[in-house]
N, C-alpha and C positions, 0 to 999 in steps of 0.2 A: 673020223666025225665027231669021235668022245670029245675031241679040243674043242670042235667046233660049237659041240652043245654047251659044254662048258663057260666058253665064251657067251654063246647068247645068255644062258640061263645067268650068270656075274652078277651081283648088285649092280646100279646104276649110281655115278658115275665110277666108270671103271678101267684102268690100264692092262693092256695083255702084257706080260714080262715074261719072258721066253729066253734060256739062257740055252746058249749055243756050246755043248760039248768039245766039239773042236776047235775051241777058241784057243788059241791067237789065228791058227789054220784055217779058217771057216772060208769053204766055197761056195758053201749052198745057200741064198738068200729064200728067207720065208716071206718076208714083208718085201710088196713090191702093188702091183695094179690089185692083184687078183686079193690078196689077205686083207689088206687096207682100207678095198672098198668093202668086203665083208663085214667085215670088222665094225666098222664105221656102221657100217647097215644093220649090227646088232645093235648098235648103240654106245659101242665104246667110245673112250676118248683120244685112245693112242696106244703107240708100242715103246716099248723099254725093252731092247737085246742087246747082246753083246757079239751077236751075228752079223750078218751082212746084208743088205738090201739092196734092192734093185728100180728099176723102172721110174724114177725119178720125176719125170717130166708126168708120168701118169697114175701116181699114186694117188688113192683121195684128199680130193680137198678139204683141210681141215682136221688132217688127223695125222699128228705130227708122231715119228719115229725117231727116235736116240736107238744107232748104230754103231757096230765097231767097223763097220767098212761100207761100200756101194764097190758091189762086182758083178759080170753076167748071172751068175750061180750055174754053174757047171757043175751040179753037186746033185744028189738026191737027200731033200731033207724031209725028213719024219718028225712028230712028236713021238718022245720015246716015254714020259709021265706028264701026269698033272696035278696038281694043287700043291705039289712039293717045294719046299725052301730052293729058292736059287741066288747062284751070285753070280752078278753082274756089274763087270768091271770095280769088283771088289766090295758094291754094295748087296749086301744079303736081303734078299726079299721074301718074304713069305705071304700068302694066300691071306689076302684082309688088310695088308700093311694100307696105309695111307702114304702115297708118295707125290712130290712135288718132282715136275721135270718141267723146264723149258731148254729151250737150244743149246744151254751151256751145263746139262748135265739132270742127274736125279739124285732125290736124296729119300729116304724113309723118315717120317715124320714121328718120331715114339709119342705112344699113345701119353706118357704123361704129359707131353707138353700140349696135348690136345685142349686141357681148360683154359690154357695163355694164349694160344695161337692167336684167335680173334683180336684179342689186344696189340699182340703182339708185332700184327701185319700194321693195325690200323697208328703204332706210336711209327713204324718202319715208312708207312705211306707223308705221314704227318711230316716227322722228321726232316725229308727229302724235299718236301713240300717250301721247306725252307729254304732251300739252296736253290730247287730248280726253279719255284716263281719269281724271286728275280733275275737268275741268270735267264731265261728268256724275255726279261722286259727289254725294251731300247734304252740305248745307255749304260747300259749294265757295264760296268767298271768293275776296278779291284777295290774302290773306297765299299762298294755297295756288293762286293764279295765281303769283304771281312766284314760288314755288320751281318752279311747273312751267316756267312762260318760263323760266327761267333754263337749268334742264336742257335744255330743246327748245335752246335756242339756244346752246350747249356740243355737244348731238348734230350741228345741222347745218354747224356751221362747223370 
C-alpha cells in the first residue's frame, strides 16, 4: 500500500519508474491491466521498467509502458523500497527527475538543460518543418528536396 500511496501522492504529471531487481531474468510482471488502470486513475502519465509487462490488449488506454519484456507473469512481484534512485537499462533515475519517454526509450533531462529546453524543442520542430512540409506537398521531387535540405542545414547549424 505504501507504493500505491506514494504513486497517488506524487506531483503530476509523473511517470512511475520501477527497477526489477531480477533483471535480466525477470519472470513477474508488475505492469498489466490492473496496475496501469490504477496508476492512470491516480493521474500518472506512464511507466518505465526493465521488468516484465503483460495484458497488452487490456492495459489502460493512454498509459504507455516501456518495459524489458512481455510475459505471462508467473512470479511473485513485490515492491522492496520507495524513493531510491534506480537504474533501468543503464539509465539512472532519481525521484523528481524529469523524464522524456516515447516508444523508442527514455532519457533523463538534466536540470541544467531546463532553461533552454523550450527554445530547443521549438528550434527542433521549426527545422524539421523545413523538410517535412515540402516532403508532404504534391509534386515533391529531388529538386524540391535539395532546396529544403539546404534550408534545413542552414537553420540547424
